Backbone bond lengths (Angstrom), bond angles and torsions (degrees), N, CA, C in turn:
res aa  C-N    CA-C-N  psi(-1)  N-CA   C-N-CA  omega(-1)  CA-C   N-CA-C  phi
1 M - - - 1.455 - - 1.533 111.58 -
2 N 1.305 115.51 142.58 1.469 120.92 179.69 1.529 108.70 -75.22
3 V 1.333 115.41 140.80 1.468 121.29 -176.27 1.546 105.86 -124.07
4 F 1.328 114.09 135.74 1.488 119.53 170.28 1.526 109.22 -122.38
5 K 1.319 114.83 156.15 1.455 119.78 -174.61 1.489 113.13 -110.36
6 I 1.296 116.38 139.01 1.478 122.66 167.08 1.494 105.84 -119.11
7 G 1.328 115.41 98.86 1.447 119.59 -169.56 1.532 107.98 67.58
8 N 1.333 117.59 -124.10 1.474 120.65 177.86 1.512 112.21 -97.88
9 L 1.322 117.66 0.74 1.458 121.19 -177.75 1.524 110.77 -85.00
10 N 1.321 115.76 130.47 1.474 121.60 179.00 1.519 109.86 -98.15
11 L 1.332 115.40 122.73 1.490 122.01 175.84 1.506 107.34 -118.39
12 V 1.339 114.16 147.15 1.487 118.71 177.15 1.531 109.42 -91.00
13 A 1.309 114.96 139.60 1.471 121.78 178.85 1.533 106.82 -93.08
14 V 1.332 114.13 90.60 1.482 119.48 -172.17 1.545 111.00 -132.26
15 T 1.314 114.35 166.55 1.466 122.17 170.80 1.508 107.42 -101.26
16 K 1.343 117.24 169.80 1.460 121.37 176.21 1.509 110.30 -60.73
17 I 1.299 116.98 -37.76 1.491 120.78 179.62 1.546 109.80 -64.42
18 D 1.298 115.79 -39.11 1.482 120.37 179.17 1.536 109.96 -61.28
19 V 1.339 117.05 -44.26 1.476 122.63 -178.95 1.513 109.02 -65.54
20 I 1.303 119.61 -46.14 1.451 123.02 -179.50 1.552 109.06 -59.88
21 R 1.330 116.23 -46.17 1.448 121.18 -177.91 1.538 109.63 -64.19
22 F 1.332 117.53 -40.48 1.451 120.32 -179.48 1.539 111.39 -61.77
23 I 1.330 115.98 -43.48 1.443 119.62 179.40 1.520 112.06 -64.48
24 K 1.340 116.23 -47.39 1.459 120.15 -178.24 1.536 111.12 -62.97
25 D 1.319 115.83 -40.15 1.465 120.16 -177.21 1.544 112.90 -70.49
26 N 1.316 116.22 -21.64 1.472 119.42 -177.65 1.519 116.54 -106.17
27 I 1.344 117.59 3.52 1.464 121.26 176.82 1.502 109.38 -56.96
28 A 1.332 115.54 131.37 1.447 124.62 177.87 1.541 114.51 66.50
29 K 1.329 116.14 6.50 1.458 121.60 179.97 1.490 114.62 -108.23
30 V 1.334 117.61 -30.31 1.442 122.58 -177.98 1.517 111.03 -127.84
31 N 1.309 116.29 160.19 1.440 122.29 174.96 1.514 108.48 -123.73
32 G 1.344 117.04 118.30 1.448 118.96 -179.02 1.529 110.96 172.19
33 Y 1.307 115.36 -168.17 1.432 120.40 -172.60 1.535 110.40 -132.18
34 V 1.302 114.95 156.08 1.483 122.69 179.03 1.525 108.71 -115.81
35 C 1.309 118.62 122.42 1.449 122.01 177.56 1.511 109.92 -91.87
36 V 1.314 117.27 134.68 1.482 123.34 175.43 1.511 106.09 -111.37
37 T 1.305 115.57 103.70 1.459 122.33 -165.02 1.526 113.18 -106.50
38 N 1.346 114.40 135.05 1.469 119.85 177.10 1.536 109.08 -114.01
39 T 1.295 116.09 -175.61 1.475 120.12 -176.82 1.548 110.82 -60.85
40 R 1.298 116.74 -40.89 1.450 120.48 179.73 1.531 112.29 -60.83
41 T 1.302 117.77 -50.90 1.467 120.99 -178.51 1.555 111.77 -69.03
42 A 1.311 116.83 -30.51 1.450 120.12 172.84 1.560 110.77 -63.10
43 Y 1.342 113.35 -43.08 1.475 118.25 176.84 1.515 111.25 -61.71
44 L 1.368 115.10 -46.87 1.485 120.54 -179.12 1.543 108.60 -57.28
45 S 1.293 117.22 -38.91 1.498 120.74 179.65 1.489 111.18 -62.51
46 S 1.336 115.91 -34.88 1.490 118.69 -179.55 1.498 111.94 -71.93
47 K 1.322 119.19 -15.73 1.441 123.52 -179.97 1.527 113.81 -104.40
48 D 1.309 117.37 -11.40 1.451 123.86 -175.64 1.489 111.00 -136.29
49 N 1.349 118.63 101.97 1.437 122.59 -175.35 1.527 112.18 -61.46
50 S 1.333 118.75 -37.11 1.426 121.94 -177.70 1.561 110.05 -67.06
51 Y 1.332 116.18 -38.05 1.474 119.56 176.49 1.517 110.77 -69.18
52 C 1.322 117.19 -38.30 1.438 121.51 176.44 1.514 111.43 -58.63
53 T 1.351 113.50 -43.70 1.465 119.56 179.20 1.509 111.66 -62.53
54 I 1.314 116.17 -40.32 1.470 120.10 179.54 1.539 109.46 -61.70
55 Q 1.316 118.38 -42.09 1.451 119.36 179.00 1.538 110.92 -69.86
56 N 1.281 117.20 -37.41 1.471 121.23 177.94 1.517 112.87 -68.19
57 N 1.322 118.47 -24.39 1.441 123.03 178.19 1.549 114.72 -83.65
58 S 1.300 115.01 -2.34 1.465 120.02 179.58 1.559 109.33 -68.70
59 L 1.354 113.70 165.76 1.464 118.25 173.35 1.510 108.13 -60.17
60 I 1.327 116.97 -50.63 1.492 124.92 171.22 1.501 107.77 -148.17
61 T 1.326 114.83 150.40 1.471 120.51 172.28 1.513 106.81 -117.63
62 I 1.329 116.76 115.89 1.441 120.59 -171.49 1.527 111.50 -108.16
63 P 1.333 117.60 148.01 1.482 119.74 -178.14 1.534 112.59 -80.67
64 D 1.323 115.05 121.14 1.433 122.93 172.49 1.514 106.21 -115.42
65 G 1.267 117.68 83.41 1.475 123.27 -175.76 1.508 108.77 159.63
66 M 1.303 117.16 125.53 1.432 120.16 -178.33 1.514 116.02 -62.15
67 P 1.352 118.92 -32.51 1.493 118.08 175.04 1.502 112.87 -59.73
68 L 1.351 117.48 -35.90 1.456 120.75 177.18 1.552 110.67 -70.00
69 V 1.309 117.29 -38.84 1.438 122.92 176.36 1.514 109.23 -60.40
70 W 1.344 117.92 -45.13 1.438 121.19 178.54 1.529 110.89 -59.64
71 L 1.323 117.79 -41.96 1.465 120.22 178.37 1.527 110.05 -63.93
72 G 1.341 117.33 -36.96 1.416 120.59 177.07 1.519 112.85 -63.07
73 K 1.326 115.89 -42.13 1.477 123.45 176.83 1.551 109.41 -62.98
74 L 1.311 114.16 -42.62 1.464 119.84 179.89 1.523 111.26 -64.37
75 S 1.343 115.23 -27.87 1.482 120.94 179.16 1.540 109.52 -79.67
76 G 1.323 118.75 -6.32 1.465 120.83 176.01 1.481 115.03 111.67
77 Y 1.301 119.01 3.51 1.467 121.84 -178.35 1.538 109.27 -104.89
78 K 1.322 114.66 94.13 1.458 119.22 -172.46 1.511 112.59 -77.68
79 N 1.328 118.21 -28.38 1.441 123.32 -178.21 1.546 111.26 -91.49
80 I 1.309 115.43 59.65 1.465 121.06 -178.48 1.541 108.01 -124.63
81 Q 1.335 115.97 142.59 1.440 120.88 -179.04 1.548 110.14 -132.83
82 R 1.274 112.83 154.34 1.475 119.41 170.86 1.521 108.60 -72.86
83 T 1.329 116.28 134.30 1.431 123.10 177.13 1.510 109.04 -121.21
84 A 1.324 117.13 103.71 1.500 121.54 -175.76 1.551 109.28 -84.78
85 G 1.308 114.45 139.60 1.470 119.17 176.85 1.515 115.98 -53.82
86 P 1.347 118.16 -47.06 1.460 119.01 -179.19 1.552 112.82 -62.46
87 E 1.339 117.00 -38.45 1.445 122.02 179.65 1.543 110.57 -66.02
88 L 1.314 116.81 -41.03 1.446 123.08 178.86 1.515 109.66 -64.78
89 F 1.341 116.84 -44.97 1.456 121.58 -179.97 1.527 110.72 -61.37
90 E 1.310 116.91 -50.43 1.467 119.60 -178.05 1.525 111.41 -64.25
91 H 1.332 117.35 -37.63 1.462 120.19 179.20 1.539 110.87 -56.91
92 F 1.321 115.08 -47.15 1.467 117.99 -176.94 1.519 113.08 -68.90
93 L 1.335 117.09 -33.73 1.459 118.84 177.32 1.492 111.29 -71.48
94 R 1.333 116.78 -39.67 1.453 121.77 -173.19 1.547 114.67 -86.62
95 N 1.298 117.11 -41.88 1.456 120.28 -166.11 1.516 117.41 -109.61
96 E 1.317 118.69 -21.70 1.456 119.46 -172.34 1.525 112.02 -91.49
97 D 1.327 114.90 175.40 1.466 122.20 -177.20 1.498 112.11 -49.97
98 K 1.314 116.88 126.10 1.472 122.68 -177.07 1.562 112.12 -71.02
99 K 1.326 114.65 -6.82 1.477 117.40 177.46 1.538 110.45 -83.84
100 I 1.323 117.81 -13.77 1.451 119.48 176.58 1.512 109.04 -65.84
101 K 1.363 115.63 130.44 1.453 121.66 -174.49 1.540 108.05 -99.19
102 H 1.362 114.22 125.40 1.486 121.30 -174.47 1.524 109.07 -110.12
103 Y 1.316 114.58 142.94 1.513 122.33 172.83 1.505 106.00 -123.70
104 L 1.343 115.95 131.94 1.460 122.31 -179.11 1.506 110.19 -105.35
105 L 1.336 117.74 122.12 1.423 122.63 -175.67 1.512 110.27 -129.17
106 G 1.347 117.16 116.96 1.459 119.98 178.50 1.504 111.22 128.44
107 D 1.354 115.02 174.80 1.444 125.41 178.77 1.556 112.25 61.78
108 T 1.300 119.11 -165.94 1.461 120.98 -174.89 1.497 110.55 -91.17
109 Q 1.321 118.69 164.14 1.460 123.24 178.04 1.513 110.48 -63.80
110 E 1.333 114.61 -36.66 1.474 119.35 179.68 1.547 110.13 -61.96
111 V 1.330 114.81 -45.00 1.463 118.19 179.42 1.533 110.87 -64.66
112 L 1.289 116.24 -42.06 1.488 121.93 -178.61 1.543 108.10 -62.36
113 N 1.309 117.68 -44.78 1.504 119.49 -179.17 1.526 110.87 -59.00
114 K 1.322 115.31 -46.97 1.494 119.02 -179.80 1.517 111.08 -65.73
115 L 1.346 116.19 -37.46 1.450 118.36 -177.92 1.486 111.97 -70.89
116 I 1.315 118.47 -38.15 1.467 122.91 177.82 1.526 111.03 -61.06
117 T 1.338 114.88 -44.48 1.469 119.78 177.03 1.502 111.25 -58.23
118 K 1.335 116.27 -52.05 1.440 121.58 -178.56 1.538 112.45 -61.20
119 A 1.308 115.71 -45.26 1.479 120.58 179.97 1.511 112.87 -59.56
120 K 1.357 116.58 -40.28 1.445 120.98 -178.46 1.510 112.01 -78.30
121 V 1.333 117.16 -47.12 1.443 120.22 -174.97 1.529 113.62 -74.35
122 E 1.341 116.42 -48.80 1.446 120.14 -175.73 1.553 112.72 -82.43
123 Y 1.311 118.43 -36.49 1.446 121.69 -172.45 1.519 112.37 -106.18
124 G 1.324 116.88 -17.73 1.468 119.47 -175.56 1.533 113.13 67.65
125 A 1.350 115.34 24.78 1.480 120.95 -177.81 1.508 110.53 -72.71
126 N 1.321 116.79 152.89 1.444 122.33 -177.66 1.555 108.24 -98.23
127 I 1.308 115.11 90.18 1.496 120.24 178.70 1.525 108.89 -92.01
128 V 1.328 116.85 114.03 1.445 120.69 -173.02 1.534 113.32 -100.01
129 G 1.351 117.73 -6.56 1.443 120.44 -177.95 1.531 111.75 178.46
130 S 1.338 114.39 164.01 1.460 119.33 176.82 1.519 107.88 -159.60
131 F 1.377 113.47 159.48 1.452 118.91 177.89 1.500 107.98 -154.26
132 S 1.328 116.45 130.74 1.468 121.75 173.17 1.541 108.25 -102.98
133 P 1.314 116.72 101.66 1.462 118.96 -178.56 1.485 113.16 -67.83
134 P 1.348 119.70 143.73 1.434 120.35 175.74 1.507 112.26 -63.82
135 F 1.326 116.37 155.00 1.426 121.43 178.25 1.535 109.96 -73.10
136 S 1.347 115.47 103.67 1.428 121.08 -173.38 1.551 110.80 -143.20
137 S 1.288 115.67 168.17 1.452 118.16 171.71 1.544 109.73 -72.44
138 L 1.279 117.93 159.89 1.467 121.35 -178.33 1.490 113.06 -61.87
139 E 1.304 117.28 -26.30 1.471 121.16 -177.61 1.519 111.96 -78.09
140 E 1.336 118.00 -17.26 1.450 121.34 -173.58 1.532 114.72 -91.18
141 Y 1.310 116.38 -11.66 1.477 118.79 -178.46 1.539 110.97 -75.33
142 N 1.361 113.72 146.26 1.466 119.51 174.53 1.541 106.07 -96.07
143 Y 1.315 116.36 89.96 1.473 122.43 -173.70 1.520 110.24 -63.88
144 K 1.292 117.61 -39.84 1.462 120.53 179.97 1.523 112.07 -60.95
145 Q 1.319 115.22 -42.04 1.488 118.95 -179.31 1.517 109.83 -68.58
146 I 1.355 117.97 -42.22 1.474 120.48 178.25 1.551 109.20 -62.52
147 A 1.341 117.08 -42.39 1.445 121.38 179.90 1.533 111.08 -64.54
148 N 1.313 118.12 -37.07 1.480 120.55 176.04 1.509 111.79 -57.07
149 G 1.326 115.37 -43.32 1.446 117.28 179.23 1.525 112.46 -64.31
150 I 1.327 114.80 -36.83 1.483 120.05 177.08 1.512 111.41 -66.91
151 N 1.332 115.51 -47.96 1.458 120.40 -178.08 1.541 110.19 -61.35
152 N 1.312 116.19 -42.04 1.475 120.13 -177.52 1.536 111.04 -68.38
153 S 1.284 117.29 -23.76 1.500 120.75 -179.85 1.508 111.10 -77.67
154 K 1.338 118.13 -13.97 1.489 125.59 -176.81 1.524 111.96 62.55
155 A 1.308 116.15 27.03 1.481 120.94 179.61 1.552 111.38 -62.00
156 D 1.297 114.54 148.29 1.482 120.15 173.82 1.543 110.65 -94.82
157 I 1.349 115.45 -42.03 1.457 120.44 -178.28 1.530 109.75 -123.70
158 V 1.346 115.77 134.31 1.469 121.63 175.25 1.559 106.23 -107.21
159 W 1.305 117.28 122.42 1.443 122.93 177.30 1.525 107.67 -98.14
160 L 1.346 118.07 112.93 1.423 123.34 -172.31 1.504 110.35 -106.95
161 A 1.322 118.72 120.08 1.448 122.92 -176.59 1.526 112.07 -125.47
162 L 1.325 114.94 82.31 1.484 119.67 179.24 1.520 111.35 -122.50
163 G 1.337 117.76 -6.06 1.475 120.03 -175.49 1.501 109.82 84.44
164 S 1.321 114.98 146.08 1.475 120.52 179.95 1.529 111.33 -97.34
165 P 1.337 117.00 146.72 1.428 128.17 12.01 1.536 116.56 -87.55
166 K 1.336 116.25 -3.04 1.441 121.15 -175.25 1.532 113.16 -56.21
167 Q 1.343 116.65 -46.00 1.423 119.08 -176.53 1.533 114.62 -68.71
168 D 1.327 116.14 -27.09 1.478 119.09 176.88 1.502 111.30 -71.70
169 I 1.336 115.49 -43.16 1.488 120.10 175.65 1.507 111.63 -63.82
170 F 1.349 115.52 -43.64 1.472 122.65 178.66 1.538 109.07 -57.30
171 A 1.351 117.16 -48.48 1.461 120.96 -176.04 1.543 109.80 -63.96
172 S 1.321 118.35 -36.09 1.469 121.44 -179.63 1.512 112.19 -64.62
173 K 1.335 115.40 -31.59 1.464 121.79 177.84 1.534 110.39 -82.07
174 L 1.307 117.12 -41.14 1.434 121.48 -177.37 1.535 113.01 -64.82
175 M 1.315 116.90 -38.64 1.457 122.38 -175.34 1.525 111.99 -63.92
176 Q 1.314 115.03 -19.67 1.494 117.28 178.07 1.501 113.04 -68.10
177 H 1.370 116.91 -11.79 1.456 121.18 -177.65 1.502 112.45 -121.51
178 T 1.347 119.12 -2.70 1.444 120.39 -177.95 1.573 112.84 -93.78
179 D 1.313 115.38 156.99 1.427 122.11 -177.61 1.543 110.04 -107.63
180 N 1.314 118.28 103.18 1.484 122.20 177.81 1.507 112.91 44.60
181 K 1.324 116.00 60.20 1.442 122.55 173.29 1.499 109.49 -117.50
182 I 1.315 116.75 143.10 1.472 122.97 173.00 1.544 106.11 -98.61
183 I 1.299 117.59 113.25 1.452 124.26 179.02 1.512 108.78 -95.90
184 L 1.322 118.34 116.09 1.451 121.95 177.67 1.501 111.80 -103.90
185 N 1.316 116.57 122.12 1.479 122.39 -176.05 1.513 109.49 -91.70
186 V 1.320 116.43 103.20 1.477 120.81 -165.70 1.525 114.85 -120.39
187 G 1.337 118.23 15.41 1.462 119.79 171.38 1.486 116.15 55.57
188 A 1.334 118.06 -121.76 1.452 123.03 -173.02 1.533 111.25 -89.40
189 A 1.304 119.70 18.92 1.471 123.44 -173.76 1.541 112.06 -56.09
190 F 1.330 117.56 -38.86 1.444 117.85 -176.81 1.515 110.89 -58.37
191 R 1.295 114.84 -43.85 1.503 118.20 -175.45 1.546 111.34 -75.34
192 F 1.316 116.60 -27.38 1.470 118.86 174.57 1.544 109.60 -65.86
193 V 1.312 116.23 -44.65 1.466 120.60 -178.62 1.527 110.30 -64.49
194 L 1.307 117.09 -34.52 1.456 121.04 179.30 1.540 111.37 -77.46
195 G 1.299 117.79 -9.94 1.447 121.81 -178.04 1.497 115.86 81.12
196 E 1.357 117.30 11.18 1.466 121.79 177.12 1.526 109.23 -75.50
197 Y 1.318 117.40 -31.65 1.462 122.10 170.14 1.473 108.79 -116.47
198 N 1.355 115.98 148.34 1.485 120.75 179.40 1.508 108.09 -122.84
199 M 1.347 113.60 146.43 1.458 118.08 173.71 1.521 111.93 -66.73
200 P 1.322 120.28 148.97 1.456 120.60 179.77 1.522 110.71 -69.47
201 P 1.315 118.42 168.30 1.450 121.52 179.53 1.527 111.09 -55.80
202 K 1.366 116.69 152.43 1.432 122.09 -175.14 1.561 112.57 -57.47
203 A 1.346 114.80 -36.17 1.449 117.37 178.80 1.544 113.07 -62.38
204 I 1.343 115.68 -36.63 1.447 119.20 175.85 1.510 111.48 -66.40
205 Q 1.334 117.45 -40.26 1.454 121.94 179.98 1.550 110.18 -64.47
206 K 1.308 116.71 -44.68 1.486 120.51 -179.10 1.508 113.17 -61.71
207 L 1.346 114.69 -31.79 1.460 120.60 -179.90 1.579 111.57 -78.91
208 G 1.299 114.11 -5.99 1.456 118.10 178.39 1.540 111.85 79.45
209 L 1.320 116.77 26.25 1.448 121.77 -173.16 1.538 113.11 -111.51
210 T 1.362 116.76 20.22 1.467 117.65 -179.27 1.511 111.57 -61.43
211 G 1.344 117.24 -45.99 1.472 120.46 -179.45 1.535 109.81 -64.38
212 V 1.294 117.41 -41.66 1.469 121.14 177.76 1.517 110.78 -59.98
213 Y 1.288 116.99 -44.10 1.467 123.29 -179.97 1.533 111.05 -58.47
214 W 1.371 115.87 -49.10 1.404 118.94 -175.75 1.556 112.69 -72.29
215 R 1.309 116.09 -43.58 1.464 117.70 -178.61 1.532 111.48 -64.36
216 F 1.324 115.94 -37.70 1.471 118.16 -179.81 1.554 109.94 -67.15
217 L 1.314 116.29 -40.51 1.500 118.26 179.26 1.524 111.53 -66.01
218 Q 1.325 114.74 -39.56 1.498 119.14 -174.71 1.536 110.50 -76.59
219 K 1.330 116.36 -50.94 1.489 119.96 -172.47 1.545 107.29 -141.45
220 P 1.326 118.37 80.49 1.440 120.51 -176.17 1.521 114.43 -61.11
221 T 1.320 116.53 -36.82 1.482 118.77 179.88 1.518 111.12 -65.66
222 L 1.349 114.00 -44.48 1.489 118.77 -179.37 1.534 110.54 -67.37
223 F 1.345 115.48 -34.19 1.467 121.38 176.67 1.506 110.64 -58.85
224 I 1.346 116.79 -49.73 1.442 120.92 -177.10 1.528 111.62 -63.25
225 K 1.319 115.29 -31.17 1.473 120.65 -179.43 1.521 113.16 -77.45
226 Q 1.360 116.01 -38.58 1.448 119.24 -169.76 1.538 116.39 -100.56
227 Y 1.301 117.01 -33.57 1.477 120.05 -167.69 1.556 113.33 -67.33
228 P 1.301 119.77 -31.52 1.472 115.84 177.80 1.526 113.91 -55.62
229 K 1.322 116.91 -37.12 1.463 118.80 -178.58 1.547 110.74 -70.37
230 Y 1.318 119.26 -26.38 1.445 122.62 175.24 1.545 110.68 -69.24
231 F 1.345 114.49 -43.27 1.452 118.13 177.77 1.539 111.58 -61.94
232 I 1.352 114.74 -44.60 1.461 119.94 178.13 1.553 110.80 -59.64
233 F 1.329 115.56 -41.38 1.464 122.27 178.49 1.510 109.87 -56.67
234 I 1.310 118.59 -47.22 1.476 122.11 -178.31 1.538 109.86 -66.32
235 I 1.315 115.94 -44.31 1.496 119.20 -179.19 1.530 111.16 -62.12
236 K 1.320 115.80 -43.27 1.496 120.44 179.35 1.509 110.43 -60.77
237 N 1.322 117.26 -43.79 1.462 120.13 -178.38 1.550 111.02 -70.99
238 A 1.299 117.18 -34.35 1.488 119.57 175.04 1.537 109.80 -62.91
239 I 1.272 117.43 -40.39 1.497 121.35 176.83 1.500 110.96 -64.43
240 K 1.337 116.07 -42.65 1.512 118.97 -179.09 1.519 110.47 -64.09
241 I 1.357 115.53 -42.42 1.466 117.86 -179.22 1.539 110.83 -65.77
242 K 1.337 116.15 -42.68 1.471 121.24 -178.70 1.554 108.69 -63.88
243 F 1.319 115.96 -43.75 1.484 119.55 -178.30 1.522 110.50 -65.34
244 K 1.340 116.76 -39.35 1.474 121.34 179.56 1.527 111.93 -62.70
245 K 1.338 114.49 -37.91 1.482 119.89 179.32 1.540 112.22 -69.43
246 L 1.320 114.77 -27.58 1.488 117.71 -178.16 1.532 112.68 -81.34
247 K 1.322 116.34 -13.35 1.473 119.23 -179.73 1.525 111.63 -68.80
């Protein structure tokens, strides 16, 4: 797979079909995690070397955010698409081989119960286990115990929904105890599939403003404070890429 860099962060220049094929081809063959990265987490990686390393140590780190896709295109990779965690999650539940065994990790027990029912009844998905971890710091989790539950379930794919950067760090610790599992870090995907969250209008998505839309609705004050630096981050990297190509 082609890789482009945003600072020290390595992102793969892929389409949705590429990502789906990669996951299917590696079921039961590899042990690791997939990071689904947006502008915010790319920015955080530029400020935290340890977090950047965690993303770079993934099986693949895919762009979930049009600004990152634009940077990929600017780097010369025209056949690149945004791959959103919720879309990837729903695709595997709905469309892929029903023999694939899924484990759901994250969110509340209430959400998990509703999701398991929907996944089995509406999609016919093979859900072999789930766990709602308590709200704790990353140091307080018993990763070996959580991994034992996953390994005993014989799951092929673990869908991890804790939000980034927490879920990426969590996955890097969890994989040290799992046996050939692909852990996909998909944020709020569980609630999107349940219909509790909805994707913004297509026009908003095409403009690359999905993250802006959600952050503003959820926490407008925090949005006003934080998002300008994300825009500046993208612009600076676009200039760097363009300047590098001109050399």
